[in-house]
C-alpha positions in Angstrom: -12.1 -37.9 40.7 -10.2 -36.1 43.5 -7.6 -33.5 41.7 -4.9 -35.1 41.7 -0.8 -33.5 40.3 0.8 -35.3 37.8 3.5 -35.0 35.5 4.0 -35.6 31.3 5.3 -34.7 28.2 3.6 -33.8 25.2 4.3 -36.3 22.2 2.4 -34.2 19.3 0.6 -30.9 19.7 -1.8 -29.5 17.1 -4.4 -26.7 17.4 -7.2 -29.2 18.7 -5.0 -31.0 21.6 -2.2 -32.8 22.7 -0.9 -36.6 22.9 0.7 -36.8 25.9 3.0 -39.2 28.0 2.3 -39.0 31.8 2.6 -40.8 35.1 -1.0 -41.4 35.8 -4.3 -42.9 34.6 -6.7 -40.5 33.8 -10.3 -41.5 33.1 -11.5 -40.7 29.3 -14.4 -37.9 29.3 -12.6 -36.4 32.3 -11.6 -32.8 32.3 -8.0 -31.8 32.8 -6.6 -28.7 33.5 -3.1 -28.2 32.1 -0.2 -26.4 32.6 1.3 -25.6 29.3 5.0 -24.9 29.0 5.6 -23.0 25.7 9.0 -22.0 26.8 11.0 -21.8 29.8 9.9 -18.6 31.1 6.3 -18.9 30.2 3.1 -21.1 30.6 -0.3 -20.8 29.9 -3.4 -22.8 31.9 -5.9 -25.1 29.4 -8.2 -27.2 29.8 -8.4 -30.5 28.0 -10.8 -33.4 28.1 -9.4 -36.5 28.0 -10.8 -38.8 24.6 -8.3 -42.3 24.7 -6.0 -43.6 27.1 -3.2 -46.3 26.7 -1.4 -47.8 29.5 2.2 -48.3 28.7 4.7 -50.1 30.8 6.4 -46.9 32.0 2.6 -44.7 32.4 0.2 -44.1 29.7 -0.4 -42.3 26.5 -3.2 -40.2 26.1 -5.2 -38.0 23.7 -6.2 -34.9 25.2 -8.8 -32.4 23.0 -8.8 -28.8 24.0 -11.9 -27.1 25.4 -13.1 -24.0 26.1 -12.8 -22.5 29.7 -16.7 -22.5 30.2 -17.1 -26.0 29.1 -14.6 -27.4 31.9 
């Protein structure tokens, strides 16, 4: 899969991952590079694997599991 840029919104966050609403589908087991905004002027780069994905009429909802950068 070639790199693609998308956008989304975190619905739920935990130490281990995120549930996100996104504008594009991503296959299960795909590793994503995320820019996570934790404040208006602060963002971190995280790597996460798609654990599950479900199509919705307005996009997709996905479960992401954070992984170490060395696993990405």
